[in-house]
Structures are given as structure tokens and as C-alpha cells.
C-alpha positions, 0 to 999 in steps of 0.5 A, a space after each residue: 908046334 911042329 917038331 922039325 923043319 919042313 922041306 918046301 915040298 912038305 910045306 906045299 903038302 901041308 898047306 893043301 891038307 890045311 886048306 882041305 881040312 878048313 873046307 871040311 870045317 866050313 862044310 860042317 858049319 853050314 850043315 850045322 847052321 841048316 840044321 838049326 844050330 846057332 853059329 856062335 854055339 857051333 863055333 864054341 863047340 868047334 873051338 872046344 873040340 879043336 883044343 881038345 885034339 891039340 892037347 891030346 896031340 901036342 900036350 897042354 903046355 905046347 897048346 897053352 903057348 900057341 893059344 897065348 898068341 891068339 889075341 895078337 893074331 885076332 887083333 891083327 885081322 888074321 881071322 877076319 873075313 870081309 869088313 873089319 869091326 
């Protein structure tokens, strides 16, 4: 969903920004759990908010193409932490 090729320096900066963003998401997740929100409820809400933002930024078709690749990525363990089921 990117418009242009990134230089190696830009790729490093983008990777750092993504790590920082993921850290914020993890913090929000932990805070919600401590406040009594069920983990799966928060995860669904986070996915909904993420897809809303992506559609607003890139448009429905680009996000649909991105989302179509998710089943394969999930099955390959890209989002698995710890033991695989």
C-alpha cells in the first residue's frame, strides 16, 4: 500500500516508526485489560479502528487487496507469538 520505493534509510525509519506504533498498541491493550475490557473485545475494536484508518488513508480497494492476504499470513504464523496451536 505504499506509493513509492523507499531508500534503505527510509526503510529503517519506517521500521522504527512501526515498532514504536506497535508498542503504543500493546500499551493500550494492556491498559484496557487492566480496566476490565475482555481481550477479544479489545482486539476486535482495534482491528475495526485499524481498518477504518487504512480505508480513510488508502481507499477501500487497496485495503481489500491487503486484507485478502491476511489468511495466508495468519496461517504462516506471521502473527503467532509463543507456541503455535
